[in-house]
mmCIF file as gemmi writes it, N, C-alpha and C atoms, coordinates in Angstrom:
data_model
loop_
_atom_site.group_PDB
_atom_site.id
_atom_site.type_symbol
_atom_site.label_atom_id
_atom_site.label_alt_id
_atom_site.label_comp_id
_atom_site.label_asym_id
_atom_site.label_entity_id
_atom_site.label_seq_id
_atom_site.pdbx_PDB_ins_code
_atom_site.Cartn_x
_atom_site.Cartn_y
_atom_site.Cartn_z
_atom_site.occupancy
_atom_site.B_iso_or_equiv
_atom_site.pdbx_formal_charge
_atom_site.auth_seq_id
_atom_site.auth_asym_id
_atom_site.pdbx_PDB_model_num
ATOM 1 N N . UNK Axp A 1 ? 224.802 -10.323 -149.574 1 0 ? 1 A 1
ATOM 2 C CA . UNK Axp A 1 ? 223.503 -9.851 -150.032 1 0 ? 1 A 1
ATOM 3 C C . UNK Axp A 1 ? 223.324 -8.409 -149.544 1 0 ? 1 A 1
ATOM 4 N N . UNK Axp A 2 ? 222.865 -7.517 -150.425 1 0 ? 2 A 1
ATOM 5 C CA . UNK Axp A 2 ? 222.697 -6.104 -150.042 1 0 ? 2 A 1
ATOM 6 C C . UNK Axp A 2 ? 221.642 -5.93 -148.943 1 0 ? 2 A 1
ATOM 7 N N . UNK Axp A 3 ? 221.854 -4.898 -148.158 1 0 ? 3 A 1
ATOM 8 C CA . UNK Axp A 3 ? 220.943 -4.57 -147.054 1 0 ? 3 A 1
ATOM 9 C C . UNK Axp A 3 ? 220.233 -3.268 -147.396 1 0 ? 3 A 1
ATOM 10 N N . UNK Axp A 4 ? 218.897 -3.259 -147.27 1 0 ? 4 A 1
ATOM 11 C CA . UNK Axp A 4 ? 218.086 -2.092 -147.598 1 0 ? 4 A 1
ATOM 12 C C . UNK Axp A 4 ? 217.227 -1.692 -146.409 1 0 ? 4 A 1
ATOM 13 N N . UNK Axp A 5 ? 216.978 -0.396 -146.301 1 0 ? 5 A 1
ATOM 14 C CA . UNK Axp A 5 ? 216.15 0.158 -145.237 1 0 ? 5 A 1
ATOM 15 C C . UNK Axp A 5 ? 214.917 0.795 -145.865 1 0 ? 5 A 1
ATOM 16 N N . UNK Axp A 6 ? 213.758 0.577 -145.244 1 0 ? 6 A 1
ATOM 17 C CA . UNK Axp A 6 ? 212.477 1.03 -145.776 1 0 ? 6 A 1
ATOM 18 C C . UNK Axp A 6 ? 211.875 2.078 -144.842 1 0 ? 6 A 1
ATOM 19 N N . UNK Axp A 7 ? 212.22 3.327 -145.092 1 0 ? 7 A 1
ATOM 20 C CA . UNK Axp A 7 ? 211.73 4.441 -144.289 1 0 ? 7 A 1
ATOM 21 C C . UNK Axp A 7 ? 210.368 4.872 -144.826 1 0 ? 7 A 1
ATOM 22 N N . UNK Axp A 8 ? 209.509 5.389 -143.946 1 0 ? 8 A 1
ATOM 23 C CA . UNK Axp A 8 ? 208.194 5.841 -144.397 1 0 ? 8 A 1
ATOM 24 C C . UNK Axp A 8 ? 208.004 7.31 -144.046 1 0 ? 8 A 1
ATOM 25 N N . UNK Axp A 9 ? 207.191 7.968 -144.865 1 0 ? 9 A 1
ATOM 26 C CA . UNK Axp A 9 ? 206.911 9.394 -144.706 1 0 ? 9 A 1
ATOM 27 C C . UNK Axp A 9 ? 205.423 9.618 -144.94 1 0 ? 9 A 1
ATOM 28 N N . UNK Axp A 10 ? 204.75 10.172 -143.941 1 0 ? 10 A 1
ATOM 29 C CA . UNK Axp A 10 ? 203.339 10.52 -144.076 1 0 ? 10 A 1
ATOM 30 C C . UNK Axp A 10 ? 203.054 11.771 -143.252 1 0 ? 10 A 1
ATOM 31 N N . UNK Axp A 11 ? 203.882 12.746 -143.406 1 0 ? 11 A 1
ATOM 32 C CA . UNK Axp A 11 ? 203.834 13.927 -142.55 1 0 ? 11 A 1
ATOM 33 C C . UNK Axp A 11 ? 204.911 13.834 -141.483 1 0 ? 11 A 1
ATOM 34 N N . UNK Axp A 12 ? 205.174 12.638 -141.012 1 0 ? 12 A 1
ATOM 35 C CA . UNK Axp A 12 ? 206.277 12.33 -140.095 1 0 ? 12 A 1
ATOM 36 C C . UNK Axp A 12 ? 207.156 11.291 -140.769 1 0 ? 12 A 1
ATOM 37 N N . UNK Axp A 13 ? 208.454 11.448 -140.62 1 0 ? 13 A 1
ATOM 38 C CA . UNK Axp A 13 ? 209.386 10.466 -141.159 1 0 ? 13 A 1
ATOM 39 C C . UNK Axp A 13 ? 209.604 9.378 -140.114 1 0 ? 13 A 1
ATOM 40 N N . UNK Axp A 14 ? 209.363 8.14 -140.508 1 0 ? 14 A 1
ATOM 41 C CA . UNK Axp A 14 ? 209.604 7.007 -139.615 1 0 ? 14 A 1
ATOM 42 C C . UNK Axp A 14 ? 210.778 6.233 -140.184 1 0 ? 14 A 1
ATOM 43 N N . UNK Axp A 15 ? 211.846 6.232 -139.421 1 0 ? 15 A 1
ATOM 44 C CA . UNK Axp A 15 ? 213.116 5.652 -139.855 1 0 ? 15 A 1
ATOM 45 C C . UNK Axp A 15 ? 213.135 4.149 -139.584 1 0 ? 15 A 1
ATOM 46 N N . UNK Axp A 16 ? 213.576 3.383 -140.56 1 0 ? 16 A 1
ATOM 47 C CA . UNK Axp A 16 ? 213.764 1.941 -140.422 1 0 ? 16 A 1
ATOM 48 C C . UNK Axp A 16 ? 215.206 1.717 -139.979 1 0 ? 16 A 1
ATOM 49 N N . UNK Axp A 17 ? 215.385 1.262 -138.753 1 0 ? 17 A 1
ATOM 50 C CA . UNK Axp A 17 ? 216.738 1.038 -138.239 1 0 ? 17 A 1
ATOM 51 C C . UNK Axp A 17 ? 217.196 -0.41 -138.371 1 0 ? 17 A 1
ATOM 52 N N . UNK Axp A 18 ? 216.292 -1.307 -138.789 1 0 ? 18 A 1
ATOM 53 C CA . UNK Axp A 18 ? 216.66 -2.714 -138.93 1 0 ? 18 A 1
ATOM 54 C C . UNK Axp A 18 ? 216.985 -3.081 -140.364 1 0 ? 18 A 1
ATOM 55 N N . UNK Axp A 19 ? 216.137 -2.713 -141.277 1 0 ? 19 A 1
ATOM 56 C CA . UNK Axp A 19 ? 216.364 -3.035 -142.676 1 0 ? 19 A 1
ATOM 57 C C . UNK Axp A 19 ? 216.156 -4.498 -142.986 1 0 ? 19 A 1
ATOM 58 N N . UNK Axp A 20 ? 216.509 -4.844 -144.221 1 0 ? 20 A 1
ATOM 59 C CA . UNK Axp A 20 ? 216.277 -6.202 -144.7 1 0 ? 20 A 1
ATOM 60 C C . UNK Axp A 20 ? 217.295 -6.546 -145.775 1 0 ? 20 A 1
ATOM 61 N N . UNK Axp A 21 ? 217.805 -7.767 -145.715 1 0 ? 21 A 1
ATOM 62 C CA . UNK Axp A 21 ? 218.689 -8.271 -146.766 1 0 ? 21 A 1
ATOM 63 C C . UNK Axp A 21 ? 217.831 -8.727 -147.941 1 0 ? 21 A 1
ATOM 64 N N . UNK Axp A 22 ? 218.149 -8.217 -149.118 1 0 ? 22 A 1
ATOM 65 C CA . UNK Axp A 22 ? 217.441 -8.606 -150.337 1 0 ? 22 A 1
ATOM 66 C C . UNK Axp A 22 ? 218.463 -8.8 -151.449 1 0 ? 22 A 1
ATOM 67 N N . UNK Axp A 23 ? 218.124 -9.6 -152.461 1 0 ? 23 A 1
ATOM 68 C CA . UNK Axp A 23 ? 219.113 -9.916 -153.495 1 0 ? 23 A 1
ATOM 69 C C . UNK Axp A 23 ? 219.582 -8.736 -154.335 1 0 ? 23 A 1
ATOM 70 N N . UNK Axp A 24 ? 218.67 -7.759 -154.591 1 0 ? 24 A 1
ATOM 71 C CA . UNK Axp A 24 ? 219.048 -6.659 -155.475 1 0 ? 24 A 1
ATOM 72 C C . UNK Axp A 24 ? 218.039 -5.515 -155.378 1 0 ? 24 A 1
ATOM 73 N N . UNK Axp A 25 ? 218.288 -4.453 -156.137 1 0 ? 25 A 1
ATOM 74 C CA . UNK Axp A 25 ? 217.417 -3.273 -156.122 1 0 ? 25 A 1
ATOM 75 C C . UNK Axp A 25 ? 216.016 -3.619 -156.612 1 0 ? 25 A 1
ATOM 76 N N . UNK Axp A 26 ? 215.917 -4.512 -157.581 1 0 ? 26 A 1
ATOM 77 C CA . UNK Axp A 26 ? 214.591 -4.917 -158.078 1 0 ? 26 A 1
ATOM 78 C C . UNK Axp A 26 ? 213.752 -5.515 -156.956 1 0 ? 26 A 1
ATOM 79 N N . UNK Axp A 27 ? 214.358 -6.344 -156.13 1 0 ? 27 A 1
ATOM 80 C CA . UNK Axp A 27 ? 213.645 -6.925 -154.986 1 0 ? 27 A 1
ATOM 81 C C . UNK Axp A 27 ? 213.265 -5.828 -153.985 1 0 ? 27 A 1
ATOM 82 N N . UNK Axp A 28 ? 214.127 -4.833 -153.825 1 0 ? 28 A 1
ATOM 83 C CA . UNK Axp A 28 ? 213.822 -3.71 -152.933 1 0 ? 28 A 1
ATOM 84 C C . UNK Axp A 28 ? 212.643 -2.908 -153.475 1 0 ? 28 A 1
ATOM 85 N N . UNK Axp A 29 ? 212.549 -2.74 -154.791 1 0 ? 29 A 1
ATOM 86 C CA . UNK Axp A 29 ? 211.406 -2.05 -155.404 1 0 ? 29 A 1
ATOM 87 C C . UNK Axp A 29 ? 210.107 -2.783 -155.099 1 0 ? 29 A 1
ATOM 88 N N . UNK Axp A 30 ? 210.136 -4.09 -155.286 1 0 ? 30 A 1
ATOM 89 C CA . UNK Axp A 30 ? 208.94 -4.889 -155.019 1 0 ? 30 A 1
ATOM 90 C C . UNK Axp A 30 ? 208.531 -4.794 -153.554 1 0 ? 30 A 1
ATOM 91 N N . UNK Axp A 31 ? 209.512 -4.845 -152.664 1 0 ? 31 A 1
ATOM 92 C CA . UNK Axp A 31 ? 209.216 -4.748 -151.234 1 0 ? 31 A 1
ATOM 93 C C . UNK Axp A 31 ? 208.673 -3.37 -150.88 1 0 ? 31 A 1
ATOM 94 N N . UNK Axp A 32 ? 209.174 -2.322 -151.521 1 0 ? 32 A 1
ATOM 95 C CA . UNK Axp A 32 ? 208.68 -0.961 -151.262 1 0 ? 32 A 1
ATOM 96 C C . UNK Axp A 32 ? 207.203 -0.854 -151.617 1 0 ? 32 A 1
ATOM 97 N N . UNK Axp A 33 ? 206.799 -1.434 -152.728 1 0 ? 33 A 1
ATOM 98 C CA . UNK Axp A 33 ? 205.39 -1.42 -153.125 1 0 ? 33 A 1
ATOM 99 C C . UNK Axp A 33 ? 204.554 -2.221 -152.125 1 0 ? 33 A 1
ATOM 100 N N . UNK Axp A 34 ? 205.076 -3.353 -151.677 1 0 ? 34 A 1
ATOM 101 C CA . UNK Axp A 34 ? 204.371 -4.168 -150.681 1 0 ? 34 A 1
ATOM 102 C C . UNK Axp A 34 ? 204.189 -3.392 -149.381 1 0 ? 34 A 1
ATOM 103 N N . UNK Axp A 35 ? 205.234 -2.741 -148.92 1 0 ? 35 A 1
ATOM 104 C CA . UNK Axp A 35 ? 205.163 -1.952 -147.68 1 0 ? 35 A 1
ATOM 105 C C . UNK Axp A 35 ? 204.143 -0.831 -147.831 1 0 ? 35 A 1
ATOM 106 N N . UNK Axp A 36 ? 204.182 -0.125 -148.956 1 0 ? 36 A 1
ATOM 107 C CA . UNK Axp A 36 ? 203.224 0.961 -149.175 1 0 ? 36 A 1
ATOM 108 C C . UNK Axp A 36 ? 201.796 0.421 -149.179 1 0 ? 36 A 1
ATOM 109 N N . UNK Axp A 37 ? 201.574 -0.714 -149.817 1 0 ? 37 A 1
ATOM 110 C CA . UNK Axp A 37 ? 200.247 -1.327 -149.833 1 0 ? 37 A 1
ATOM 111 C C . UNK Axp A 37 ? 199.762 -1.672 -148.442 1 0 ? 37 A 1
ATOM 112 N N . UNK Axp A 38 ? 200.653 -2.192 -147.597 1 0 ? 38 A 1
ATOM 113 C CA . UNK Axp A 38 ? 200.281 -2.526 -146.224 1 0 ? 38 A 1
ATOM 114 C C . UNK Axp A 38 ? 199.935 -1.266 -145.434 1 0 ? 38 A 1
ATOM 115 N N . UNK Axp A 39 ? 200.686 -0.212 -145.645 1 0 ? 39 A 1
ATOM 116 C CA . UNK Axp A 39 ? 200.392 1.059 -144.962 1 0 ? 39 A 1
ATOM 117 C C . UNK Axp A 39 ? 199 1.542 -145.359 1 0 ? 39 A 1
ATOM 118 N N . UNK Axp A 40 ? 198.709 1.53 -146.642 1 0 ? 40 A 1
ATOM 119 C CA . UNK Axp A 40 ? 197.409 2.006 -147.109 1 0 ? 40 A 1
ATOM 120 C C . UNK Axp A 40 ? 196.281 1.124 -146.602 1 0 ? 40 A 1
ATOM 121 N N . UNK Axp A 41 ? 196.514 -0.162 -146.516 1 0 ? 41 A 1
ATOM 122 C CA . UNK Axp A 41 ? 195.477 -1.074 -146.032 1 0 ? 41 A 1
ATOM 123 C C . UNK Axp A 41 ? 195.151 -0.83 -144.563 1 0 ? 41 A 1
ATOM 124 N N . UNK Axp A 42 ? 196.161 -0.673 -143.744 1 0 ? 42 A 1
ATOM 125 C CA . UNK Axp A 42 ? 195.939 -0.605 -142.305 1 0 ? 42 A 1
ATOM 126 C C . UNK Axp A 42 ? 195.84 0.808 -141.75 1 0 ? 42 A 1
ATOM 127 N N . UNK Axp A 43 ? 196.261 1.796 -142.519 1 0 ? 43 A 1
ATOM 128 C CA . UNK Axp A 43 ? 196.206 3.175 -142.039 1 0 ? 43 A 1
ATOM 129 C C . UNK Axp A 43 ? 195.493 4.057 -143.045 1 0 ? 43 A 1
ATOM 130 N N . UNK Axp A 44 ? 194.524 3.499 -143.744 1 0 ? 44 A 1
ATOM 131 C CA . UNK Axp A 44 ? 193.832 4.2 -144.814 1 0 ? 44 A 1
ATOM 132 C C . UNK Axp A 44 ? 193.238 5.527 -144.412 1 0 ? 44 A 1
ATOM 133 N N . UNK Axp A 45 ? 192.609 5.608 -143.236 1 0 ? 45 A 1
ATOM 134 C CA . UNK Axp A 45 ? 191.997 6.866 -142.799 1 0 ? 45 A 1
ATOM 135 C C . UNK Axp A 45 ? 193.046 7.968 -142.666 1 0 ? 45 A 1
ATOM 136 N N . UNK Axp A 46 ? 194.223 7.627 -142.177 1 0 ? 46 A 1
ATOM 137 C CA . UNK Axp A 46 ? 195.291 8.625 -142.029 1 0 ? 46 A 1
ATOM 138 C C . UNK Axp A 46 ? 195.784 9.105 -143.392 1 0 ? 46 A 1
ATOM 139 N N . UNK Axp A 47 ? 195.642 8.263 -144.406 1 0 ? 47 A 1
ATOM 140 C CA . UNK Axp A 47 ? 196.046 8.635 -145.762 1 0 ? 47 A 1
ATOM 141 C C . UNK Axp A 47 ? 195.311 9.892 -146.205 1 0 ? 47 A 1
ATOM 142 N N . UNK Axp A 48 ? 194.027 10.004 -145.9 1 0 ? 48 A 1
ATOM 143 C CA . UNK Axp A 48 ? 193.244 11.17 -146.312 1 0 ? 48 A 1
ATOM 144 C C . UNK Axp A 48 ? 193.627 12.406 -145.516 1 0 ? 48 A 1
ATOM 145 N N . UNK Axp A 49 ? 194.127 12.229 -144.314 1 0 ? 49 A 1
ATOM 146 C CA . UNK Axp A 49 ? 194.568 13.378 -143.503 1 0 ? 49 A 1
ATOM 147 C C . UNK Axp A 49 ? 195.85 13.985 -144.054 1 0 ? 49 A 1
ATOM 148 N N . UNK Axp A 50 ? 196.78 13.14 -144.455 1 0 ? 50 A 1
ATOM 149 C CA . UNK Axp A 50 ? 198.073 13.644 -144.937 1 0 ? 50 A 1
ATOM 150 C C . UNK Axp A 50 ? 198.125 13.761 -146.454 1 0 ? 50 A 1
ATOM 151 N N . UNK Axp A 51 ? 197.219 13.06 -147.154 1 0 ? 51 A 1
ATOM 152 C CA . UNK Axp A 51 ? 197.103 13.051 -148.618 1 0 ? 51 A 1
ATOM 153 C C . UNK Axp A 51 ? 198.308 12.434 -149.323 1 0 ? 51 A 1
ATOM 154 N N . UNK Axp A 52 ? 199.215 11.835 -148.57 1 0 ? 52 A 1
ATOM 155 C CA . UNK Axp A 52 ? 200.385 11.251 -149.199 1 0 ? 52 A 1
ATOM 156 C C . UNK Axp A 52 ? 201.065 10.272 -148.248 1 0 ? 52 A 1
ATOM 157 N N . UNK Axp A 53 ? 201.511 9.15 -148.781 1 0 ? 53 A 1
ATOM 158 C CA . UNK Axp A 53 ? 202.37 8.213 -148.064 1 0 ? 53 A 1
ATOM 159 C C . UNK Axp A 53 ? 203.526 7.862 -148.988 1 0 ? 53 A 1
ATOM 160 N N . UNK Axp A 54 ? 204.716 7.809 -148.445 1 0 ? 54 A 1
ATOM 161 C CA . UNK Axp A 54 ? 205.892 7.432 -149.221 1 0 ? 54 A 1
ATOM 162 C C . UNK Axp A 54 ? 206.69 6.361 -148.497 1 0 ? 54 A 1
ATOM 163 N N . UNK Axp A 55 ? 207.333 5.522 -149.271 1 0 ? 55 A 1
ATOM 164 C CA . UNK Axp A 55 ? 208.336 4.59 -148.775 1 0 ? 55 A 1
ATOM 165 C C . UNK Axp A 55 ? 209.622 4.944 -149.495 1 0 ? 55 A 1
ATOM 166 N N . UNK Axp A 56 ? 210.647 5.275 -148.718 1 0 ? 56 A 1
ATOM 167 C CA . UNK Axp A 56 ? 211.942 5.652 -149.273 1 0 ? 56 A 1
ATOM 168 C C . UNK Axp A 56 ? 212.932 4.557 -148.892 1 0 ? 56 A 1
ATOM 169 N N . UNK Axp A 57 ? 213.544 3.95 -149.889 1 0 ? 57 A 1
ATOM 170 C CA . UNK Axp A 57 ? 214.462 2.838 -149.663 1 0 ? 57 A 1
ATOM 171 C C . UNK Axp A 57 ? 215.892 3.352 -149.796 1 0 ? 57 A 1
ATOM 172 N N . UNK Axp A 58 ? 216.695 3.061 -148.771 1 0 ? 58 A 1
ATOM 173 C CA . UNK Axp A 58 ? 218.109 3.426 -148.817 1 0 ? 58 A 1
ATOM 174 C C . UNK Axp A 58 ? 218.964 2.172 -148.706 1 0 ? 58 A 1
ATOM 175 N N . UNK Axp A 59 ? 220.187 2.292 -149.197 1 0 ? 59 A 1
ATOM 176 C CA . UNK Axp A 59 ? 221.111 1.172 -149.071 1 0 ? 59 A 1
ATOM 177 C C . UNK Axp A 59 ? 221.889 1.303 -147.761 1 0 ? 59 A 1
ATOM 178 N N . UNK Axp A 60 ? 222.827 0.403 -147.554 1 0 ? 60 A 1
ATOM 179 C CA . UNK Axp A 60 ? 223.594 0.383 -146.306 1 0 ? 60 A 1
ATOM 180 C C . UNK Axp A 60 ? 224.419 1.647 -146.104 1 0 ? 60 A 1
ATOM 181 N N . UNK Axp A 61 ? 224.708 2.39 -147.193 1 0 ? 61 A 1
ATOM 182 C CA . UNK Axp A 61 ? 225.471 3.635 -147.094 1 0 ? 61 A 1
ATOM 183 C C . UNK Axp A 61 ? 224.571 4.862 -146.946 1 0 ? 61 A 1
ATOM 184 N N . UNK Axp A 62 ? 223.247 4.632 -146.879 1 0 ? 62 A 1
ATOM 185 C CA . UNK Axp A 62 ? 222.318 5.745 -146.702 1 0 ? 62 A 1
ATOM 186 C C . UNK Axp A 62 ? 221.88 6.42 -147.992 1 0 ? 62 A 1
ATOM 187 N N . UNK Axp A 63 ? 222.287 5.878 -149.146 1 0 ? 63 A 1
ATOM 188 C CA . UNK Axp A 63 ? 221.882 6.449 -150.433 1 0 ? 63 A 1
ATOM 189 C C . UNK Axp A 63 ? 220.475 5.967 -150.789 1 0 ? 63 A 1
ATOM 190 N N . UNK Axp A 64 ? 219.646 6.877 -151.262 1 0 ? 64 A 1
ATOM 191 C CA . UNK Axp A 64 ? 218.312 6.499 -151.722 1 0 ? 64 A 1
ATOM 192 C C . UNK Axp A 64 ? 218.443 5.702 -153.014 1 0 ? 64 A 1
ATOM 193 N N . UNK Axp A 65 ? 217.83 4.527 -153.036 1 0 ? 65 A 1
ATOM 194 C CA . UNK Axp A 65 ? 217.873 3.697 -154.237 1 0 ? 65 A 1
ATOM 195 C C . UNK Axp A 65 ? 216.522 3.665 -154.947 1 0 ? 65 A 1
ATOM 196 N N . UNK Axp A 66 ? 215.447 3.917 -154.22 1 0 ? 66 A 1
ATOM 197 C CA . UNK Axp A 66 ? 214.109 3.961 -154.814 1 0 ? 66 A 1
ATOM 198 C C . UNK Axp A 66 ? 213.148 4.599 -153.814 1 0 ? 66 A 1
ATOM 199 N N . UNK Axp A 67 ? 212.124 5.242 -154.336 1 0 ? 67 A 1
ATOM 200 C CA . UNK Axp A 67 ? 211.04 5.702 -153.472 1 0 ? 67 A 1
ATOM 201 C C . UNK Axp A 67 ? 209.735 5.535 -154.231 1 0 ? 67 A 1
ATOM 202 N N . UNK Axp A 68 ? 208.686 5.299 -153.494 1 0 ? 68 A 1
ATOM 203 C CA . UNK Axp A 68 ? 207.362 5.138 -154.081 1 0 ? 68 A 1
ATOM 204 C C . UNK Axp A 68 ? 206.386 5.927 -153.221 1 0 ? 68 A 1
ATOM 205 N N . UNK Axp A 69 ? 205.488 6.675 -153.894 1 0 ? 69 A 1
ATOM 206 C CA . UNK Axp A 69 ? 204.555 7.547 -153.186 1 0 ? 69 A 1
ATOM 207 C C . UNK Axp A 69 ? 203.152 7.353 -153.725 1 0 ? 69 A 1
ATOM 208 N N . UNK Axp A 70 ? 202.188 7.312 -152.814 1 0 ? 70 A 1
ATOM 209 C CA . UNK Axp A 70 ? 200.767 7.314 -153.179 1 0 ? 70 A 1
ATOM 210 C C . UNK Axp A 70 ? 200.197 8.638 -152.697 1 0 ? 70 A 1
ATOM 211 N N . UNK Axp A 71 ? 199.415 9.298 -153.557 1 0 ? 71 A 1
ATOM 212 C CA . UNK Axp A 71 ? 198.812 10.585 -153.226 1 0 ? 71 A 1
ATOM 213 C C . UNK Axp A 71 ? 197.295 10.484 -153.341 1 0 ? 71 A 1
ATOM 214 N N . UNK Axp A 72 ? 196.611 11.183 -152.455 1 0 ? 72 A 1
ATOM 215 C CA . UNK Axp A 72 ? 195.151 11.217 -152.455 1 0 ? 72 A 1
ATOM 216 C C . UNK Axp A 72 ? 194.664 12.577 -152.914 1 0 ? 72 A 1
ATOM 217 N N . UNK Axp A 73 ? 193.554 12.558 -153.648 1 0 ? 73 A 1
ATOM 218 C CA . UNK Axp A 73 ? 192.964 13.802 -154.122 1 0 ? 73 A 1
ATOM 219 C C . UNK Axp A 73 ? 191.49 13.562 -154.398 1 0 ? 73 A 1
ATOM 220 N N . UNK Axp A 74 ? 190.701 14.611 -154.308 1 0 ? 74 A 1
ATOM 221 C CA . UNK Axp A 74 ? 189.297 14.529 -154.676 1 0 ? 74 A 1
ATOM 222 C C . UNK Axp A 74 ? 189.102 14.818 -156.156 1 0 ? 74 A 1
ATOM 223 N N . UNK Axp A 75 ? 190.171 15.137 -156.85 1 0 ? 75 A 1
ATOM 224 C CA . UNK Axp A 75 ? 190.093 15.461 -158.276 1 0 ? 75 A 1
ATOM 225 C C . UNK Axp A 75 ? 190.8 14.375 -159.09 1 0 ? 75 A 1
ATOM 226 N N . UNK Axp A 76 ? 190.34 14.189 -160.305 1 0 ? 76 A 1
ATOM 227 C CA . UNK Axp A 76 ? 190.995 13.239 -161.209 1 0 ? 76 A 1
ATOM 228 C C . UNK Axp A 76 ? 192.357 13.782 -161.632 1 0 ? 76 A 1
ATOM 229 N N . UNK Axp A 77 ? 193.291 12.893 -161.97 1 0 ? 77 A 1
ATOM 230 C CA . UNK Axp A 77 ? 194.594 13.357 -162.458 1 0 ? 77 A 1
ATOM 231 C C . UNK Axp A 77 ? 194.432 14.182 -163.736 1 0 ? 77 A 1
ATOM 232 N N . UNK Axp A 78 ? 195.322 15.13 -163.924 1 0 ? 78 A 1
ATOM 233 C CA . UNK Axp A 78 ? 195.276 15.971 -165.116 1 0 ? 78 A 1
ATOM 234 C C . UNK Axp A 78 ? 195.341 15.115 -166.372 1 0 ? 78 A 1
ATOM 235 N N . UNK Axp A 79 ? 194.452 15.393 -167.31 1 0 ? 79 A 1
ATOM 236 C CA . UNK Axp A 79 ? 194.436 14.674 -168.567 1 0 ? 79 A 1
ATOM 237 C C . UNK Axp A 79 ? 193.626 13.387 -168.562 1 0 ? 79 A 1
ATOM 238 N N . UNK Axp A 80 ? 193.11 12.997 -167.409 1 0 ? 80 A 1
ATOM 239 C CA . UNK Axp A 80 ? 192.359 11.75 -167.32 1 0 ? 80 A 1
ATOM 240 C C . UNK Axp A 80 ? 190.967 11.93 -167.893 1 0 ? 80 A 1
ATOM 241 N N . UNK Axp A 81 ? 190.53 10.969 -168.72 1 0 ? 81 A 1
ATOM 242 C CA . UNK Axp A 81 ? 189.165 10.964 -169.236 1 0 ? 81 A 1
ATOM 243 C C . UNK Axp A 81 ? 188.662 9.533 -169.241 1 0 ? 81 A 1
ATOM 244 N N . UNK Axp A 82 ? 187.374 9.384 -169.11 1 0 ? 82 A 1
ATOM 245 C CA . UNK Axp A 82 ? 186.75 8.071 -169.181 1 0 ? 82 A 1
ATOM 246 C C . UNK Axp A 82 ? 186.374 7.829 -170.636 1 0 ? 82 A 1
ATOM 247 N N . UNK Axp A 83 ? 187.061 6.889 -171.246 1 0 ? 83 A 1
ATOM 248 C CA . UNK Axp A 83 ? 186.838 6.592 -172.668 1 0 ? 83 A 1
ATOM 249 C C . UNK Axp A 83 ? 185.628 5.683 -172.821 1 0 ? 83 A 1
ATOM 250 N N . UNK Axp A 84 ? 184.852 5.931 -173.848 1 0 ? 84 A 1
ATOM 251 C CA . UNK Axp A 84 ? 183.739 5.055 -174.189 1 0 ? 84 A 1
ATOM 252 C C . UNK Axp A 84 ? 184.31 3.775 -174.776 1 0 ? 84 A 1
ATOM 253 N N . UNK Axp A 85 ? 183.734 2.637 -174.389 1 0 ? 85 A 1
ATOM 254 C CA . UNK Axp A 85 ? 184.173 1.366 -174.96 1 0 ? 85 A 1
ATOM 255 C C . UNK Axp A 85 ? 183.37 1.069 -176.21 1 0 ? 85 A 1
ATOM 256 N N . UNK Axp A 86 ? 183.977 0.463 -177.161 1 0 ? 86 A 1
ATOM 257 C CA . UNK Axp A 86 ? 183.323 0.146 -178.425 1 0 ? 86 A 1
ATOM 258 C C . UNK Axp A 86 ? 182.613 -1.181 -178.377 1 0 ? 86 A 1
ATOM 259 N N . UNK Axp A 87 ? 181.457 -1.234 -177.743 1 0 ? 87 A 1
ATOM 260 C CA . UNK Axp A 87 ? 180.702 -2.489 -177.643 1 0 ? 87 A 1
ATOM 261 C C . UNK Axp A 87 ? 179.765 -2.654 -178.794 1 0 ? 87 A 1
């Protein structure tokens, strides 16, 4: 079973030295989203200080296989509009 490491970045890089055995890259993607969600839940105030949290997943050879990032902003994303609903 492949071994993946879940490193985090929020201004400081925190290296995962233990990792986790998972069946495949798809499972690693799901775990990366779960890890990011836990970071945002428990360290939410720090999220606004750094404006970004990332989880970078590497394989046993150190190659990046996936990364997921959440960004904070006081502005709406470019192109975003609130559409009127047709009630």
